[in-house]
Structure formats: C-alpha cells, structure tokens
N, C-alpha and C positions, 0 to 999 in steps of 0.2 A: 887824046880827046878817046881811043879805045882801051885804055888802060881805065881811065873815070866809068867809064859805062861798064867795065865788070867790078869794078868797085862796087859800086849801083845795083849789080843784079844781086852778089854777096849782101848785100846788109838786106836788100828785100825778103830774101831766102832765111835770112837768120830768125829775122822778124817773122817771119811768119811760124817756128819751129815753134818759137817762143809763146805767137800765140795762143796755136793748137796745142801744147802740153798746158797750158795754162787753164785751158779750155776743159780738156779731161780729166784732170786734176778735182775740179770744179763738180765735174758731172758723179766722178766716185765717190767724194765725201755727201754729198747731196743722199743719192742710195743706199750708204753704210748709213746715215742718219735715219732713214724708213725704213731699211733693213728693223734694226734696232728698236725704231717706236713699235714697230709692230710690233718681233716680239715681246717685246715689254708687257703689250693689250693679250697679246695671247697667255701669259705666265697669266696675267693677275683673273683671265677668266678660269685658267684652269686649277679644282679643289686641290690643296696640298693634298701630299703623298707621307705616308706614315709606312713606314716600315717595321714590322716590330721587334723590339732588340736594336734598333739603330737611334744614334743622336738625331734630334731632327736640326735646323737649319737654330741659331742662336735667337732668343727669344726677347724681347725687349724687356722684359720682368729683368727686377734687377733676380731673381730669385728664381728660374727654372726649375719643376721639378725634373727629379731624375727620370729615364727612360724603367718601363718595364724591363725584366726579363726575359727575355725569348722562351725561358722553359717554362713560366709562369704562365698559369690558364685562371685570371678571375671571374669566377662567376657573374659578378655582374655587368661584362664586357660579350658576357652570350647571351641576356636579355633579363637577369634574374631581378628581381625591384627588391625585393629582402624590406616587404615590411609584412611577415608574419600572414596574411592574404590570400595574397593572388599565388598561385602554384606553381611555384621555381622549379619542379622537376623536371621538366624535359631540357632549362640551362643548365640546370648538376650533369643533365646524360649528357649533350653535347661538349660540354666543355670538358669532361672524361673522356668523351671521343675523340677528339681532339689531342687531348694532352696523353694516350695509351700509344697514337704513332709517334711519340718525342723522348729518347732516352733522357732518364732522372730529372723527368718534368714534377711541377707540381698545381694540381686546381687546387685553389684558394675558394674558400669560406670567408669572406672579409668580416673582422669582426665590428661589431658592435650594431648587429644588424639579425633580424630573426627571417628565417624562409621557411614557407611550408614546402612541405614534400610527401606527394603522396607516396604508396610500394613503389620501386623501384630497383632495379638490376641494375649492376656494375661490374662488368665483369672484363677478362681478358680472351687470349693472351694478350700484356701490351710490352709494349719496352720495357728495359729494366729500369729499377730505382723509380717507381712510378708512386707521388706521394699525394695522400690527399688531407689538406691540411683546413682544420676546420676551428676557426678562432670566431666565428658566430653561433650563432643560435640556429638548430634544425628540430623543426617541430611536427611532428607526425599528425594527421588530419583527428581533428576531438572527437567525434561523435564514430561511434564503434559501427554504426548498421551503412554509415557511409563507405566503407571498404569495399570494394570488389571479393565478391568468395572468392574468386579465383588466386586472391594477391595474401591468404590469409597463416601463410607460413613466416612471413617477416616485414617487416618494413622496408630498412636497407639491408641487399644480396648482395655480395661481393662473390664471385666464386671465379674460377680458374687464373689464378694471378702466381705470378712470381714475382718475391724481393719487392713487395709492396709496405708503406708503411703509413698509416694512419696516426695521425697525431693534431695537437691545435691545441690552446689555452679555452677551446669553446665546449658547450654543453649539445648532446641529441637526447631530445625530451619527446619521450613515447606517447607521453600523455592517455596512460594507459588507464585513469580512476573510471574510466565509463568501461571498460570491459573486465571488472573486478566486481561479481556480484557480489548479494548480499549476502554470501552463505562465508565473504571472509572478512564481515562486521562484528563484532561485540555482542551486535544483536541476535536473541535467540529466531532459528532455520525457520520462515514460511514459505509455504511450499505454493501458495497461489501467487506470492508475492514473488517468488523464483523464476514460476510459468509466463506473468505478466512479462515481469524482465527480461526472460531467455527471448523472448520472441523477437527483440529488436539486438541481441547482441549474437550473435555468430559460439557456435560449442567451441568452433577450434579457434586460437589466441596467439595474435603472432609475437613472433621475437622482436628487437631492438637491430640488433646487427647481427648479420651470419654472414661466417664466411665457409664458403664450400668451396672441398677440391683444390686449397690453395698451399701455398711452400713459401717457407720463410717470409713468416709477418710480421712486421711490427704495431702495436697498438700501446701510444704511449701519452699520456699527459690529458686524456680528455674526459670529461664527464657525461654519463649514460645517466638516465633517472625516468622513473617511472615507467617501464615495460609494460604493455601487457600481459607478455610472456616472461621467459628468461631475458636479461640485457643483450649479454655480447654470446656467441655462442661461435664451435668451432668444429666443424664437422668434413672428416675424411679430409685431415691437412698433418702438417709436417713442419716443423722447425717454426714454433710460434714463441714471441717474443712480448712480453704485457709488463708494462711495466709503468708507477703511478700514475694509474687511472683512479679516477671514483663515481660508484654505483651507487647508486639509490633509489630506494621505493618504502613505502611504509611498511611496517609491521606485519601490518594486518593484510598484506596485498598477497593473493597466491599464485604458489607456484612462480614467481619472480628469482627463479636462480641468477643472483650476481654473473658469472662466469661461468659456461657449460658447455663440459668435453666429450666430444662424440668420434671414433674412430681415428683417435688423434694423437699423434708422438711428438717424441721432441718440443715440451713446453714447458717455459720457462715464464712464471706469474710473480709478479713480487714488487715492494713496495705500493700496495694501493689498498684505498678503505673501500671497502666493502659491508653495506646496507639497505638487505632485502625481507622480503617474508618469504623468505625459501632458502634456500643453502645458498650460502655463499660461493664456495667452488663446488660443482656439480660432474664428476671425476663418472662417466659413463663407460658401456663396455668398446674394446676395440682402443683402448690409449694405454701407452707405453713411456716408461723414461718420462714424466711429470716429476718436476719441480715446483712445491707451494711454496712462500718465503717470505718473512715480512710483510703482512698482512692484517691487518685493522679489520674486524669482521663483527659486525653484531650491530643493532638487532639483523635476527636468519635463524638458521638453521646450521650453522656450523660449516664446517667442510665434508662432501660427505664424498665415496668410491658407491654410488649405486642410484636408484633398485638395479640389483643386476640378475638375470634369469626368469626377465617375465614371459607369462605365457611358454616358458619349458623353451626356452632359445639358450642357446650359447653364450656364456659370455666370457669374456678373459682380459686383465688386467692384469700389470707388472709395471715393476719398477719405480714405484709411488714413493715420493719423500716431500713432506708437511711439515714446515719445522720456521722457527722463530714467528707464531702467531698468538697475537694479542685476540681474545675472543670477552663481547661483552654483551649479556641480556641477551644469550642466546640461545634457543630449544637442544639443540645437541654441539656437541664440541667436535672433537671425532671419531667421523661412524665409518664403518661398514654396513650394507645393507643388500640381503639377497630374496630374493623370491624361491619359495618351495615349487619344489618341480623343475627349478632352471638346471642348466649342467657347464662344466667349464672351468673356468678357478681364477681364481684372485691369492696374488703369491708377493713376494717380493715390496711388500709394504711399513715406511717408517712415518710414523705419529713422536717429534719431539723439540721440546721446548719451546711447549704451550702452556702461556696464560690465563688465565680464568676470570671473569666476576659475573658471577651468580649466574651460572648452565645448566640448564634443569640436569642433563645427559652429559657427563662430561666425556665418557669413554663406552665405545657404544659397538657391537657386534650382534647384527642381528639378522640373524638364517630364515627370519618366520617371518619375512616385513609383509604387510599385507597395509594395501591405503583406503581398504573397504571395512566394514563392520566383522564381516570374517570372512577368512578363505579356507579352499579346500586342503588337509594337510596333504602333502606328497611326499615320498623315501628322496627321489633325487633330489640334489641342491649343487649348489655351486659349491666347488670349494673352497675354500680358505687357508691359508697354510705363510709362515713366514711374513709376520706381522705382528711391529714392537712399536711400545707404547712405551715415551722414556720422557722426565723429566717434564710431565704436566703437573702440574700446579696453579689452586686457584680455590673459590668460593663453588657450591654446587645447590641447586634448588631441590630434586627430586633423588636420584640415585647418582652415587658416585662411581659406578661402573655397571656398564650393561650388555654381560657376554650369553647370549642365548645362541647357541650352534645347534648344529642338527639332528639328529636322533642316528643318522645312518649314516651321514658323514661330519663328524666334529670336524672343530677350528683346531689345527695344532700348528706347534712352533711359535706359538702367540709369546709373547716379553713381558712382563709388566716389571719398570726400571723407575725407582724415584719418582714414585708418585705421593704426591702430597696435595690431600681434596678435603675440602673442611668445608659443614654443610653452614649454610647464607643465613645470616639472621633475618634476611629475608622474607624467606618462606620456610620456616622454621614448622607449618602444620601441612608442609605436603612430602617430608623427608619418608623414605624409604629403605630397604638393606636393600642390600648389592643383589644383583643376580648375575650368576655363574654357572653355567652349564654347558657341557660336556666340549670345553677348551684346558687342549694341553697344549703345557709349556713350560717356562720357568718365574719363577718373581726374584728379585733383588732391591736392598731395601734402600733406602727408608723407603716405606708404604703406610700411607695413611687414607682414609681409614683402615685397623691391623688387619680387619677381616680379610683387604685385599692378597692377604698371604696365603688364603685357601681358596685361590679363587680358580687358581690352575692347577689341573691336573701333572702326573709326571706320566712318563712313558708314552703310549700311542703309536710305535712303530708299526704295530699292522695295520692301522689307522692310515699311516702315511704313504704304506705300499699301493694301498687301496688308489689312496688320493692321488700318486704319482698318472697310474690309468688315466683320469680327466684331461692332465697334462698335458698329453698328447692330440687333444681337441681343438689344443690354444697355439703348441709353439712346435 
C-alpha cells in the first residue's frame, strides 16, 4: 500500500509539471504574435526613409529606377520648376551650396527644361573637383529694366573657385536683344529715339558668364547666346581651359565679345565656334601665356589684343599664340590696338596659319586706336615688339594690311612671313592701299600683294633700347 501511494504522488507531480509547461509556452506564443502585429502596425504608419545614395528596398515594379549618386545634386530636388517662367535662382544657389561641401560633386541642370535665373553669384571656396553640368536651358530676365541696378556687372558670376568644371549639352541664353540699342542696327542714329530708349535701358550692360579670381577652370561643350555684353569673361584668373563651346549673337549686337580675358594667365581656348557683334576673342591687359587655336570666328571683329593703355594706364601683354584659325565675314582678322598716351608693353605675339574669307582688315596694328570721332594726340604709347604674322591667307574687303605705329615709339621686330591676301570680288568698290607707318622688322616671301615687301623698315636698334625701358613697367 505504501508503494502504491508513492507511485500515485509521483504521477500527479509529473502531470502538474507538464500542464504548467504547456500553459507557459502558449502565453509566450500569444505575446510574440501580439508584438509582431504591433510592430507591423507601427511600420505601416511610419513614412518610408530614403537615404541619399543607398539602394532602397526592392520594389514590386519589374524595372526599379537606379538610385541617384551621392555626389549629384539635381536642382529639381531643390525646388526648381523648369518652366522658364518661375524664378529658379534660389534652387540653383541652394543646390550649389550643398554640392560645394562635397568633393567631386555635380550640380545638375537637367535636359529638356528651361530655367529662369535672375543675376546670381556661385562662389567658393568649395571642395575640389566641383562640376556644374548644364543640360537644360538657362535664360536671363528678358526685360532689361527689370534687372536690379546692383546686378548689372554680370548675369552668372563665379568667384573664388579652384578645380571647377562648367560643362554640358545645354544653353545659356542672355536674352540680350532688349539691351542692344538702336545704334546697333542698320538704321540711321536718331537722338530722340535713343534718348527715349535709354530711359528704360541701363547704361551698364551685364556680361553673361564671368569667372573672377578662380584657378584651374574648365569650360567645355556648352552654348552661350545673346549676351547683353561679353559672353564669357575671365578676370584675375589662372589655368583656364575652354574647348568645344559655341558662342552666338547677331552681327549687329554691340560689344558682345565672345571670350574676354583680363589679368589672366595660362589660358588655352580651342576647337570652338564664335559668332558675335564684336571680338571673337579679346585679350586685355595683364594677360600672358595665352594659346588660342582651332577657332571658327565670324561674323565679328576677329581676334584682338586691346584696346590697351586707355586713360594713360599701364598695359602689359606677353606670350600670346593665335593659330589655326578660320575667319569669315569679320571686320578685322589679327589685330593689336592701343590708345595714345598709354604705357607698358606688348611682346612675343604670334598669329599664324589663319584662313580668311571676306575679312575687311586682315592684319592690323593700330597705336592710334580711338572709339570716338576724334582723340587727342599723345606722345606716350604702349610699346609693341616681337609680333609675327605667319601664313595668313584669303580674301580681304578693304586693306590687306594696316600697320599704324607711334611716331615716338614705333613697332619693332615685326615679321611678315608667307602672306597671301587677295581682294574679295564681293567688296571691290571698297578697296584701299595698304597702310604701313613706323614699323620695323623683316619680310619673307611669298608675299601678296607685293607692296607688303616694302611695309617694314629695317634697323630700329635705338628704338629697341628705348622700348626696353617700358619693359620694366611690366616684368
């Protein structure tokens, strides 16, 4: 009996342990299901999180779009509308500021859209290798009277940048037609019309794109059109690369230089098409080591150094190479122009392998430059020395060569080599004799017209000694 009682107690204890285990497991399972349900409800309420540059959870769509690069800042993501009417200036500025902090970043202006931009400045310093890629169209305000008076120097201003690239398949449209006064048209000048027009048009006109105090800058592939003034300007900069760009404005648009250089060094401009109402390339004081090549220029005023020495200022330009150029329907070809009364020096300049088509004045040095009806005669002049014109051929409309050098400081070391210029059939009624005045140097054949043989004087040793004193002002 005692053994049976012990067995019954053991059996009852085992049964209780099993029941307690089953109940505990059931409670845990129920709580787990409740927690899982609660977490699912929370996840449904929370918004989806997007992390820049990371792939998101797989989409049920069979073709999910790839994530944007961490380094790409599309201005549409910063509030741009891209309709050509809304002001998208702030969106570009905010995108720029964000990209500026990231090394190797790209600010993207997307294609097939038009963005209205008011005058703005995109400035550094930024992290290295920043790029602005313009694939769409940027347009300036159309009405000149709507521009703030404090923003008349330029439309888009880049400053204090290092290792920066401006590129893309898009267009920057300065919408300059309202800035070009009646004096630019073929109609006779009318004072009353001009006076009335000027009430609405500021005297100062903006450059479309300007780089200031920036180094190692690349501009390529873009198109700049219809600037109120210069299209692309580099000021106080160094290490400039411009390639494969297009610049265009009407032939009668005043002062619309294509590319304007000032106080800028180590420049290469190549493989571009420039059509303007003024100089295709303008090289001003303070420039050195400039190489311009493989450019299609025209219409326009050719490729010019100057005007230099205005208002008795000191002008210094050296080591300029312009070669492999095609000029068509331009007013000038290869030109150097200086104001009377200026000081300083132009030296080591070479124009070579230039093909001309109906260019009015193919070769010009003018130390009597004046943009008014008359200018006061001055004895001081910017010295011009070491200029070579080599392999220049084609047709001209007025004068084959115009060398008008200073009486007090003539041009020295001017070389004319292999010049082949024929009068254009198109402009036979305008033809004039060559002008050759106070220029020293050498001529090497073949030369056409033959009068070029007598254009340069020999000697000039004493003049060179005087000229060297001006060199110390610059170098």
